[in-house]
C-alpha positions in Angstrom: 7.9 8.4 -4.4 6.2 5.0 -6.1 6.5 4.6 -9.5 4.5 2.6 -11.3 5.4 -0.7 -12.4 6.2 0.7 -16.9 8.0 3.6 -14.7 10.3 1.6 -13.5 10.4 -0.8 -16.1 11.7 1.9 -17.7 14.4 3.1 -15.9 15.4 -0.9 -15.2 16.1 -1.0 -19.3 17.9 2.3 -19.4 20.3 0.5 -16.9 20.6 -2.3 -18.4 18.2 -4.8 -16.6 16.0 -7.6 -18.4 12.9 -6.1 -19.2 10.2 -8.2 -21.2 9.7 -6.0 -24.7 6.4 -3.4 -24.3 3.8 -0.4 -24.2 1.6 1.9 -22.6 -1.5 2.6 -24.1 -3.5 4.9 -23.1 -7.0 5.8 -24.5 -5.0 8.2 -26.5 -1.9 5.9 -28.4 -4.2 2.4 -28.9 -1.7 3.0 -31.9 1.4 1.8 -30.6 -0.5 -1.3 -30.3 1.2 -2.2 -33.5 4.4 -2.6 -32.4 4.1 -5.3 -29.7 4.4 -9.1 -30.3 1.6 -11.9 -29.6 1.2 -13.2 -27.7 0.4 -10.2 -25.1 0.8 -9.4 -21.8 -2.0 -7.3 -20.1 -1.2 -5.0 -17.4 -3.3 -2.5 -15.8 -1.4 0.8 -13.8 -2.1 1.3 -10.5 -0.3 1.8 -6.7 -2.9 -0.4 -5.4 -1.6 -5.0 -5.1 -4.2 -7.3 -5.8 -4.5 -7.2 -9.7 -4.4 -10.6 -10.9 -7.0 -11.6 -8.5 -8.9 -8.6 -9.2 -8.3 -9.1 -13.1 -5.9 -6.6 -14.1 -3.8 -8.7 -15.9 -4.9 -10.3 -18.6 -4.0 -11.9 -21.9 -4.5 -11.7 -25.7 -3.3 -13.8 -28.2 -4.0 -11.0 -31.2 -5.1 -7.1 -32.0 -8.7 -7.8 -31.7 -8.1 -9.3 -28.8 -6.2 -7.4 -27.4 -8.1 -4.1 -28.5 -11.1 -5.6 -26.3 -9.1 -6.4 -23.3 -8.0 -3.0 -23.3 -10.7 -1.0 -24.0 -12.6 -3.0 -21.3 -9.9 -2.0 -17.9 -9.4 1.1 -19.4 -12.1 3.8 -16.7 -12.1 0.5 -14.5 -12.4 1.4 -10.6 -9.2 -0.4 -7.6 -9.3 -0.1 -4.6 -10.1 3.6 -5.0 -7.9 4.1 -8.5 -8.4 4.7 -11.8 -7.4 2.8 -14.7 -6.2 5.1 -16.9 -3.1 3.4 -18.8 -1.4 -0.2 -19.0 1.4 -2.1 -19.9 1.7 -4.1 -23.2 4.0 -6.9 -23.0 4.8 -10.0 -24.6 4.3 -12.9 -23.4 7.1 -14.5 -20.7 6.7 -18.7 -20.9 7.5 -19.1 -16.8 9.9 -22.0 -16.6 10.2 -20.1 -12.6 9.9 -17.7 -10.2 11.9 -16.2 -7.8 12.1 -12.6 -5.9 15.2 -10.5 -5.8 14.9 -7.3 -4.3 17.5 -3.9 -2.1 15.9 -2.2 0.1 16.5 -0.4 3.8 17.0 -1.7 6.7 15.7 0.8 9.0 16.0 -1.5 11.8 19.7 -2.1 11.3 20.5 1.3 9.9 22.4 -0.4 6.2 20.9 -1.6 3.1 19.8 -5.0 3.0 18.9 -7.4 -0.2 16.6 -10.1 0.0 16.5 -13.2 -2.6 14.0 -15.9 -2.4 13.2 -18.7 -4.7 9.3 -18.3 -3.6 8.9 -15.4 -6.3 5.3 -14.1 -7.6 4.2 -13.6 -4.3 3.9 -11.5 -1.3 6.7 -11.4 0.0 5.8 -10.6 3.6 3.4 -14.5 3.1 6.8 -15.6 2.4 7.8 -14.6 5.1 5.7 -16.2 7.8 5.1 -18.7 6.2 9.3 -19.9 5.2 10.8 -17.4 6.4 14.2 -20.2 5.2 12.9 -19.0 2.0 13.5 -15.8 2.2 17.9 -14.9 2.6 19.0 -12.3 3.4 22.4 -10.2 2.9 23.2 -6.6 5.0 25.9 -4.0 2.9 26.7 -0.4 4.8 24.9 2.0 3.4 27.2 3.7 0.6 28.9 0.6 -0.1 29.7 -0.7 -3.3 28.9 -4.3 -3.8 32.0 -6.2 -5.0 31.4 -8.9 -8.0 32.0 -11.7 -5.8 29.3 -10.4 -3.2 26.1 -10.8 -6.3 27.5 -13.7 -8.0 27.3 -15.5 -4.1 23.4 -13.6 -4.4 23.0 -14.8 -7.4 24.2 -18.5 -6.5 21.3 -18.3 -3.8 19.1 -17.8 -5.9 20.8 -22.3 -6.9 21.2 -20.4 -11.0 24.1 -21.8 -12.3 26.1 -21.6 -15.9 25.1 -18.9 -18.0 22.3 -17.8 -15.0 24.1 -17.5 -12.5 26.5 -15.4 -15.1 23.2 -13.5 -16.3 22.0 -13.1 -13.0 25.5 -11.5 -11.1 25.0 -9.1 -13.4 21.6 -8.4 -12.7 22.3 -8.6 -8.9 25.0 -5.9 -9.7 23.0 -4.0 -11.9 19.5 -3.5 -9.8 22.6 -2.9 -6.6 23.3 -0.2 -8.6 20.6 1.7 -9.9 19.2 1.1 -6.0 21.9 3.3 -5.5 22.0 5.6 -8.2 18.7 7.1 -8.3 18.0 7.2 -4.7 15.6 5.1 -4.2 14.2 2.9 -1.2 12.7 0.3 -2.5 13.9 -1.1 -5.8 12.0 -4.8 -6.3 11.3 -7.8 -9.2 8.7 -9.9 -8.3 9.1 -12.5 -9.7 11.8 -12.0 -11.5 11.6 -15.1 -13.5 13.2 -17.8 -15.6 12.1 -18.4 -19.3 12.2 -21.6 -20.9 14.8 -20.3 -23.6 16.6 -19.8 -19.8 17.1 -16.2 -19.7 16.2 -13.7 -16.9 13.5 -11.2 -17.1 11.9 -8.9 -14.6 8.5 -9.6 -14.3 6.9 -7.1 -12.5 9.0 -3.7 -11.5 8.6 -2.0 -8.0 10.4 1.4 -7.2 10.1 3.4 -4.8 12.5 7.5 -4.8 13.4 9.8 -2.7 11.3 12.6 -3.6 13.9 15.5 -1.9 16.3 13.9 -3.9 15.1 13.7 -7.8 16.4 16.7 -8.4 19.5 15.2 -8.3 18.7 12.6 -11.8 18.1 14.6 -14.7 17.9 11.7 -16.7 14.3 11.0 -14.8 12.4 13.5 -16.7 13.5 11.9 -20.4 11.4 9.3 -19.1 8.7 11.4 -18.1 9.1 10.7 -14.8 8.7 14.2 -12.3 8.3 14.8 -8.4 4.4 14.2 -8.4 2.4 14.1 -4.2 0.7 11.0 -5.9 -2.8 12.9 -6.0 -3.6 11.6 -8.5 -4.0 8.4 -7.4 -5.6 9.3 -4.0 -9.1 7.0 -2.7 -11.7 9.2 -3.2 -11.3 9.8 1.3 -8.4 10.5 0.9 -8.6 13.8 -1.8 -11.4 14.4 0.7 -9.0 13.9 3.4 -6.1 15.7 2.1 -8.0 18.2 1.3 -9.2 19.1 5.0 -5.9 18.9 6.4 -6.4 15.1 7.5 -3.2 12.2 7.9 -5.7 9.5 6.3 -5.0 6.2 4.8 -7.3 4.5 3.1 -6.7 0.1 4.0 -8.0 -2.8 2.7 -10.3 -3.6 6.2 -13.3 -3.0 7.9 -12.7 -1.5 10.9 -12.5 2.2 10.7 -9.7 3.8 13.2 -10.5 7.0 15.0 -7.5 7.7 17.0 -6.4 10.0 19.1 -3.2 11.0 17.3 -0.4 9.4 14.7 1.6 7.2 16.7 -1.2 5.7 18.4 -3.1 5.6 15.5 -0.1 3.2 13.9 -0.6 1.3 17.2 -4.1 0.7 16.8 -3.8 -1.0 13.1 -0.9 -3.6 15.2 -2.8 -4.2 17.6 -6.2 -4.5 15.5 -4.2 -7.2 13.7 -3.2 -8.6 16.3 -6.1 -9.8 17.8 -7.1 -10.6 14.5 -9.0 -8.3 12.7 -8.5 -5.4 9.8 -8.1 -2.1 9.8 -9.6 -0.1 7.1 -7.8 3.1 7.8 -4.4 4.9 9.0 -5.8 8.0 10.5 -4.3 11.2 12.8 -6.7 12.5 14.9 -4.4 14.6 16.9 -3.2 18.1 17.9 -6.2 19.4 18.7 -8.6 19.2 15.5 -11.5 21.6 15.6 -14.8 20.2 16.4 -15.7 20.1 12.3 -12.5 18.6 11.9 -13.2 15.8 13.9 -16.8 15.0 12.4 -15.8 14.7 9.0 -12.4 12.1 10.4 -15.9 10.4 11.2 -17.2 10.6 7.8 -14.7 9.4 6.3 -15.0 6.5 8.4 -18.7 5.6 8.8 -19.2 6.6 5.4 -16.8 4.1 3.8 -18.7 1.3 2.8 -16.2 -1.2 3.7 -16.2 -0.2 7.2 -18.0 -2.4 9.8 -17.3 -1.4 13.0 -15.5 1.4 14.3 -13.1 1.8 16.8 -11.8 5.5 18.3 -9.9 6.3 21.4 -9.5 9.7 22.9 -6.4 10.4 25.6 -7.1 13.8 26.5 -4.0 16.4 26.2 -4.3 19.3 23.6 -7.0 17.2 22.2 -9.8 17.5 24.9 -12.5 14.8 25.7 -15.0 17.6 25.4 -14.2 19.2 22.5 -13.9 15.0 21.4 -17.2 14.5 22.8 -19.4 17.5 21.5 -18.2 16.7 17.9 -19.3 12.6 18.5 -22.4 14.1 19.4 -22.6 16.3 16.9 -22.1 13.4 14.4 -24.0 10.8 15.5 -27.1 13.2 16.1 -27.1 14.5 12.9 -26.2 11.8 10.7 -27.5 8.6 13.0 -24.8 6.0 11.8 -26.1 2.4 12.1 -22.3 1.2 12.6 -21.4 0.2 16.5 -18.7 2.4 17.5 -16.8 1.0 20.1 -14.4 4.2 22.0 -12.2 4.9 25.0 -12.0 8.7 26.1 -9.2 9.5 28.9 -7.2 12.2 30.0 -7.9 15.7 29.5 -11.6 17.1 30.5 -12.8 13.1 30.5 -15.4 14.0 33.4 -17.7 16.9 30.9 -16.9 14.5 28.2 -18.7 12.0 29.9 -20.8 14.1 30.7 -22.3 15.3 27.3 -22.3 11.8 26.0 -24.2 10.5 28.5 -26.7 13.7 28.2 -26.7 13.2 24.9 -28.1 9.3 24.9 -30.4 10.4 26.9 -32.0 12.7 24.5 -31.2 10.3 21.9 -31.0 6.6 23.1 -32.2 4.8 19.6 -29.1 7.0 18.1 -26.6 5.8 20.5 -27.8 2.0 20.9 -24.6 1.1 18.8 -22.2 3.2 21.2 -20.8 2.8 23.9 -18.0 5.2 25.8 -15.6 3.1 28.0 -13.5 5.2 30.9 -9.6 4.6 31.5 -10.1 1.4 33.4 -10.9 -0.7 30.3 -7.9 -1.8 28.8 -7.5 -0.3 25.4 -6.6 -4.4 25.0 -10.4 -5.5 25.2 -11.4 -2.1 23.5 -10.2 -3.3 20.4 -11.4 -7.2 21.0 -14.7 -5.5 21.4 -14.8 -3.8 18.1 -13.9 -6.6 16.0 -16.5 -8.3 17.5 -18.5 -6.1 16.8 -17.1 -6.0 13.2 -17.8 -9.7 12.6 -21.1 -9.4 13.5 -22.5 -7.1 11.3 -21.2 -8.7 8.8 -23.4 -12.1 9.1 
């Protein structure tokens, strides 16, 4: 279960990790602005990334300016989320930005402390462009961290003197927090050195194991309770949830209509590998009804970001003829204009192909941007064609 930044920082503060002084503001608590120290940073609270580039992190030098900017931020939509609260913190003058995190390395089956002197950017970007700048320290599950190791981690950030001592305590504190709250992720990005040589967690990301929250009743004192993040779902995710469809919005332009969860993940990887950007994850396996299949297509085709659809059906439990009927009915009823490049193979493939060919002969105009390949077309080629179609639609 993901936490908002302000929730993560409340846990940090309780554990003695340094965070800037601040308050949370919503439409009913503007009076809390009287408690802040100006100038301030105003940070919209949302799980989606890219807040800075989207104008959701702003600055204010006094109460009047802060009030105006907060009023403008509240109620805004960002990546399908509505901003209903902001975190207002004292502005810290930054000398240096670093990175520190504790995560679970699922390949090694161990805990992993990661650091970098390149903070303030996505760690995936650092791993790709400057892998040597990312330092890793593994620990066995359940292991405590000795002070000498925490000092080694802090020294890897090239902290010296009093900052090395503060960094050692911060590493110890973050790791103990990670263990103490059954976290999946505890990340500080950026961890900053201020102009007066103090460390601050300028941002905080914490992902808890929801199933273990019963072990931490103290979280309720901080207003943190188990939730399914329904309030943070996009409108398409809410529709999918009501229909019982596993679906997650991504930020790309290629709709993914796969035949199962495993292939859905593989399709996302393949699309990215060949230079495309997937718009969603979806699981359409397990013999879904035709109504559910049509809803799935609607989620993709109604998404204004989606320029083309990649689809694949390997008929097993889910029959190709059922899939074909759903596609045909959706196309005939809704007349989509976006390209749909798909591949169909397996159980009842021949019958499914006849259904599609018959529909194309009757409604040729509706199907002129729709292709359904057979088993002899490599799935990689189908994906490449979909990427080209998406690029053409954007021109």
